[in-house]
N, C-alpha and C positions, 0 to 999 in steps of 0.2 A: 613115751607114746609114739607108735609108729604113724606116720603119715606118708601118703604117696604125693609126691611133688610132681608138678606138670607145668611146664612153661610153653608159650607160643613157638619160640625159636627152637628149642629142644625140649621134648617131653620124655621124663624119666619117671619111672614107677619102681619103688623100692619094695612094693608088696608083689608076690608072686601068685596072689591067689586067682588073678584074673588075667586072661591073654592080654596081650599088648594092643591089639587092633580092636578089640571090643570095648576096652578102655576110651580110646581115642573117638570111637563112633558113640558111645555114651556122652562122652562130654560136649561133642558138636551137637548132638540133640538137644542136651540141656541149654546150651548157651546160644543156640539159634545160627551158629556161624556155619557157612558152607566152606567146602574146599576152594570155590572160586574167590570167597571174601578174604580169606585167609592168605591166598596167593597174591592177592592184590595189596593186602596190608603189608606183606613181606616187600614187594616191589617198591612200594611207596617208601617204607622205612630205609631201603636201601639208596634210593634217589636222595631222600632228605639227608641221610647222614653224609653223602657226598657233596651236596650243596653246601650243609651245614660246616663241613670242614673246610670248603674253599671260603666261604665268608669269614668264617674264624680265622684262618690264616691271613686273610687280606687285613683283617682288622688289626691283629695282634702284631702284624708286621706293616703297619701303615707308614711308619717313617721311611721304609725302603720304597714302598709304592708312592709314597707323597713325592719324593724327590725324581723317581723316574718318570711316572707316568701322569700324575694328578697334582702338579704344583700348586694348584689354588684350591685343593679340596680337603686342606689339613683340618678346618674347622668342622667340616660335615663328617669327617671320618672319625675325629674326636667324639663328637655327638653320637655317631652309632655305637662306638665303643662303650660309652657311658650307658647306653640304653641297653645294649646286649650283655653288658656284664652280669645283671642280676639272674637274667635267664640261663646264663652259662653255669652260675653258682647252683641255681635251681637243679641243672641237669645233673650235675656233680652229685647232688644230694641224693637225686632220684636213684641214680645209679649205685650207690651204696647203701641204699635205704631200705625200707620193709616193702615187700612185693604184695599185689593183692592176692586175696585167697576166696575160692569159691567152693561149695561143698557139692559133690556129686554124689551117686549113687553108693549103697553099700558101705556108707560112713567115711570114706576115703576122701581127703582135701587136695584141691589142685591150687598150684601157685602161679599166677599170671604176671608176666611183666607190664609195666605201664607204657601205654600205647600214646602218650600225649607228648611224647619227646619230638617226634616229627612235625608237630604242630609248632612247638616252640622254635624248631630250627626253619621252619618255612616262614614263620613270623620274623625272624632275625635276617632272612636273606632279603625280605622283600623290604625291610626297615633299612637294610644297608644300599640297597638299590635306589631306594627313594632318596636318601640323604646324600647319597655321595653322586648320583649322576643326574637325575630328574630335577630335584628341588634346586640344585644352583643354575640349571640352564632356564627353569621356570622364573627363578627370579630375576635373572639377565634380561629374558623376555619382556617381563612385567616392567622393569626399569625402562627399557626403550620405548615400550608403548607409552609409557607415563610422560617420558621425555617429549616425545612427538605431540602428544596432546597438550602439555603445558608449553610448549613453544609457540603454538598457534591453536587456543581453543575454537577457532572457527572451524578447524577440520572436524572436531567432536560434533560440532553444531550441523556441519554438513551430513554426516552421518544419520543424525536424528532426522533431518529433513527427507532424506531419501527413505528413511523408514516411514515417516507420516505419509508421503506421497503413494508409495506402495501400499500401505495400509487403505489409504482412501480408494485407489483405482482397483484394489482387489474386491472392492464392494459392488462390482460389476458382476462377479459370480456369485456372491452370496444374495444379492437382491433380485428377485424373481422379474419383475418389469424390465430392469436394465439387461438382465441377460437374455430376455426374449426380444428385446429390440436389436441387440448386436450378434446374438447367437453365439457360434463357436469362435468367432473373432475376437472376443474379449481378451485373448491373451496377447493380441498386439498392442493393448494399451499397457499391459505391465512391460512388455518388451520395451515399448517407447519411452517409458519412465526410467527403466534401468539405463538406457543409451542417451538419452537426452538431458537428463538432471545432471548438470555439470556443477563444478566448484562456484564458478564466477556467474552473475547474470548474464553477462556478455556471452560466456559459452553456452548458456542454456538457450539464450534468444538466438544465437547462430545456428545451433543444432536443431532446435525446434522449427524455425522458420524454413531451413533447408529442407528438412525431412516432410513439413506439412506441403512446401510447393511441389517437392519432385514427387511425392507419392500422389498428390492430385493431378499434376501434369501428366505423369506416366500411366496413371490408370485410365485417366479418361483418354488419352491418345490411343492406348492399347485398345480399349473398348470400341473408340470411334473407328478405328481401322478395321477392327473385325466387323462391325456392323456395316461399314460400307462395302467391304469385300463380299459380304455374304448377300447383300441385296443386288450385286452386279452380275450375279451368277457365277457357275464353276469356271468359265473360261476366262472371265474378266477378273475373277478374284486373285489369280497368281499375279497378274500385271499391277494391280492395286497395291498388293502387299509388297512387290518389289519397288514399287515408287515410292512406298513408306521409308524404305531405306535411305534414299536420297533426301527426303525432308528430314529426317531424325540426324543423318550423318552431315549434311549441309556440305555434300561435297558433289561433284560433276565427274562424269566418265571422262578419263584420260583418253580413253580408246574406245573402239567398238567391239573388242572381243568379249568384254562383259556384257554388254548390251546383247550380244549372239547368244550368249549363255542364259539370260534371262528369257529369251525367246524360245529356247530348247526346253527351258523348265515350265514353261505355259501347259505342256501336255503331259505332266507327270503329275504325281500325288499332291494335294495341297499340303501335305504335311511336310515336305521337303522346302515348301516355299516359307512355311512359318519358321522353320528352323534357319533359313539363310536370311529372312529380316531381322530376326532376333539377334543372331551372331553378329551381322554388319553393324545394327544400330547399337548393340553394347559395345563393340569394337571402337566405333566413332565417338561414344560417349566416353568411353575410357581414355581414348588419346586426347579428348579435350581436356583430361585433368592434368596433362603437361603443360598447358599454357599458364604462365605465372599468375595471371589475374584470376582466372577460374580457379586454379588450384589454392589461391590465398584465401577466396571468400566462398567458393561454392564446391570445395572437393568432397564435402561429406554429403551435399546434395545431390552430385553427380551419382555417388556411390549409390543412395537410395533410389535414383531414378533407375538406375540400371536394375536394380533388386526387383522394384515394384513392376517395371515394364516387363520384365523376364516372367515373372510370376503370374501376371495377369494374362500374358499371351499364351504362355504355356497351358495354363489352366483352361484358357478359352477353347481349347481344342477338345477338351473332354467334359467340361463343364457347360450344362446347359444355360443356367441363369449367371451369366457373365456379370451382368450390370449388378445383381447383388453382391457378387463377389467383391467387385471393386468398391461398392459402397460401404459393405462391412468394413473392408479395411481401411478406408479414409475416415470413417466416423470413428472407429476405436483409437485410431492414431491421433485424431484430433482431440478426443477426451484426454489421451496421455500427454499430449503436449499442452494443453490447457492446465492441467493438473499441475504440471512441471512449473509452467510461468506462475502460476499463483502461488506455489510453495517457494519458488526461488525469489519473488520479488517481496512477499510479505513476511517472511520468517528470516530475520536476520540477513539481509541481503549483502553479498560479496561482490563489490563492481571491480570488473576489470581496469576501467578508467582510473581509479583511486589508487589500485595496486601499482600501476605504470607510474602515476604521479609520485608516489612514496619511493618507488624503486629508483627513479632518477635522482630524487633528492639524497637518498642514502648513498647511492653510488658516488655522487659527487663529494660527500663528506668523507667517504672512505679514501677517494683518491686524494684529497687534500691531506689526511693523515697520514697515508702512504708515503706520499712526497716528502712531509716533513721527517717521518720515522727513517726514511732512508739517508738522508743526508745526517741526521743526527749519529745513526750506526756508522757512518763512514768516519766521521770525524772523532770518535770516541777513542780515548788512549787506550783502554783495555778492549781488546778485541773479542766479541761474544757472537753467539749466533744470532742470524737476523730474527729480530722480534716480530711477533704476530701483526703488530700495527704496522709495519713497514710493507707487508705482503697484501694489504688491502687491494692493490690496484689489480690483482687476480681476478678478484670478483667482478671488476668492470669489463675485463676482456671476456668472462664466461658468462655475460648477461644479455648477449644480443638475442640468442633464440627467444628467452623470456621477453625481451622487449617487443620483439616481433609479433610474438603470440599474443600479448595483452593489447598492444596497438591495434590488430586486426579484430580482438574481440571487443574493444571499447568503441568501436565504430557501431556496434549492434546496440549499445545501451541507449536507452532515453536519457533526457536531461535529468541528474541528479546531483545532489549538494551544491558545490561551488562550479560544477561542470556543466556548462550549457548545451545546447541540442548539437550545435556545430562547434565542438571545441577541438582545436587543432592538435589531433592526437599524433598525426605524422610528424609534428614538429619534436615531440619526444623522441623520435628515432633519430633526428638530427643532432640532437643534444647527446643522445648516446653514442653516436659516430664520433663527435668530436672529443668526447671524454675518453673512448677508446684509442682515439689518434693521440692523445695525451699517455694513455696507459701502454702504448707500444714504446713509447720513448723512455718510459720510467722503467720498463721491462730490460731495455738495454742499459739502463742507469744502475739498475741493480746487478746485472752482470758485471759491469766495470767495478763495482764498490767491492764485489765478493772474488775479485781476481786474485790470482796468487802472486801476482806482480803489483807491488804498492809503492807508492812515493814514500820519501824519507817524510819524517815527522816535522821537521824543520820547515820543509816546503808545504805541508798540509796547514801548518801555522799561519802561514802567510795568507791563504785563503780561506780558513776555517770561519771567521767572523763574517765575511762578505757573503760567503755560500749559504750560512745559516740565516743571514737575514734576507737573502733572495727566497730561500724556501719557506720562511715563514711569512713573508709577503704574499708569495704565491698561494700558500695555504688559505691565509686569510680571505684571498679573492675567491676560492672555491667555496668556502664555508659560508661566505655571504652570498653566493649564487644558490647554494644549497637552501639557506634560508629564505632566500627570494622565493624558491621554487616552492618549498612547503607552505608559506604563508601566503603565496600568490599576491606579492606586493613586489613594489620596486622602490630603490631610493637612490640618491645621488651618491651615498657611501660607496657604492660599487665603482664609479668612476674614480673616486678618491684613492680606493685600494689599488685599482689597476696603476693610476700614477705612481705609488710607492713600489709596486712591483716594477714598473719600468726604471725608476731611478735605481733600485737595486741591480738591476740588470747592467746600467751603465757603471755602477761602482765595481761590479765583478769584471767587466771587459777591461777597465783601467788597471784592476790588480793582475789580470792576466797579461796585460803588456808590461808588466814590471818583472815577470818571472824571466826573461831572457839574461837579466843580470846575474842569476843565480845558476843558469844553465851553462855548462861549457862543453865544447867539443874536445875530444881526445886529440892532443897535439904531439907529433913525433918530431923530437930533437935530439940533437947530439949531446954528449956531455960537456963538451967545451961550449957550447952555445946556450948552456942552462942559464947563466947570468944574465944573457940578453933577453931571454923569454921572460924571466922574473920581472925584468924592467918593462917589457911590454905589457904583461899580464900581471898586475900586481895583487890580483884577488887571490888568496890561499888556496890550494888545490883541496883542503880538508872541507872547505865550505862550498864547494862547487858540485853540481849533481849532473850525471849525464842525461841525454835527452830522453833515453829509454826509461830511465827511474822517474822522470817527470810526466812522462805520456799518459799514465793511468790518472794522475790528477787534472792534467789538461782536460782530458776526455770527460771526466766527471763533470767539470766546470761547464764545459761546452753543452754537454746534454741537458744540464740543468738551466741553461740558457734557452735551450730549444724547447724545454717544457713551458717555460714562462712564456714563450712566443705561442705555443699552441694552447695555452690556456685562454689567450686573447679570442680565440676561435670559439670556446666554450662560451665567453663571454658575448660574443655576437649572436650564438645561438639561443641563449636564455634572453636576451633583448629582443629577438624576432618573437619568442614564445610570449613575452610579456606584452607586446604591442597585439599580436594576433588575440589572444586569449584575454586582453583587457585587464591587466594586472592593476591593481590600486597602487597609485603612486603615493608614498608616504613622504612628507616634507614638513618637518616642523610640526607634527601631530596633525595635520591635515591630509585626508586621504582623496585622491582624484583618480580618475581612470587614466592610466598610463598612454593610452591611444591618442590622447588631447594634450599631454603635456608638451609645452613648447621645448624643443630640442636646441642645442648650440650648433655652432657651424659644423664641427666635426662629427657629432652624431648623425647629422643631416647627410654628410658627405658619405658616411658608412652605409647608412640606410639606402641611400641611392645605389651604392655599389652592390648590397644585397639584392 
């Protein structure tokens, strides 16, 4: 039975009863395919074949690509191969299988190739891209995010708090009475929440107070200057505006040239005067940010002052209702600040003072472990890489900025927990400075321990026990101080441990004095005088060590003694904190305020020196 076979890629007719072009047109009319659709399908097939070949080549040669480009993607490439293999087998079957058939006019039949191949190829390509590139990166990102939240869940809570505050303050837009009261200035409340709501309560109070005071002061000042200038007439207005420059800037003219310039400007346009006093007032306020006291406590407030003053002053030249403009901004910012205070104080508050307290305690414990670890690593018989425990002093060196920031924010916080209203937060900075003073010496000790020049093991054994005893005693003192800060208590055990540390220092100094017996200087003698030299120096030369070889050990011991001396400074700083903060004194199970505990003669002398 003769049949006319037609395919989309190449159409062939075995019958010669009908012209070739008429049969194509008849087929297109029956199937509803236009020439443009056929062209698009052909182009899509060609591109899908190219992509399919590329992905197939990558999957089948995954060993080569894995070792060259993606050494960590072996698992994902194997998964892509397992998922793509059935689709490839299906394609091979389709290529060698039965074609589709449709019946056209005059009884002839047309064979059409399957058009589902390009869908399989696109699916395989997308599957490979997702499994090889996107999924591993997304997994690593998810692990990092999870680790950040697991290390400190309060960060997640802070995100929830910001969301709650923004949701509540956005009700101004959705509640008609509130929106009618503030008008278009409602957006300032949202901006205030985003800017003011900080991680700690102290940070929130600091920014909120500065923003409120700066906005109110700058707004009222700008409105007042505009009102006074407008009431004094056109001639007096420039003089008043220029005078406001000196009030805001708190400066006095050093010469008369600037005053002459102001007199010349009196007859010019009022707009120029507004520009002048805005420029100079903003410059003076910006310069005040370089003053250390203002920068430490009111830097953010000065920035908001410049912003509000400039905004109100510039708007006052075009806006008739300047007072309503200032009121709307002040009200909306006040709403945002109040919302931030409520959310920060009522929902899982994070206190900067408590963070500073814990940071000081943890840093002291790290310093103790680091000192003990350094000496243990130095006297190990088998040399290994420095342990993570011995590098804890670096955290103390890098914590200065955190301590300064938290101490500044803690001053803004109200009394909470065990911390009173006038808690001596500045004393924590002195404790941190004393700990860094020890850490600097420990950094030099670390460099000496890891030096390429090392003392002989025989000489190390001579000082090993004494150095380990001193490092252990010093570490115990630091750990006791850390426990004292953490629990806010004081006991006599600290003085006992300090006495033990001083005894260990004396033992190490005695051991160092015995080292010269083992150190010899090079002696140049003639061969005939060798017998006389042996009589004068009976110590065998194999047991003597040159002074250059003994220098690292002597330096290490000297630095260890220096660290012990500097630890006493930490003890004094913690003792001062205990007296100022009225730590509870623990003695045989009884607790009293350390400020009223009787002191011995040495402690009294020391307190007088402080």
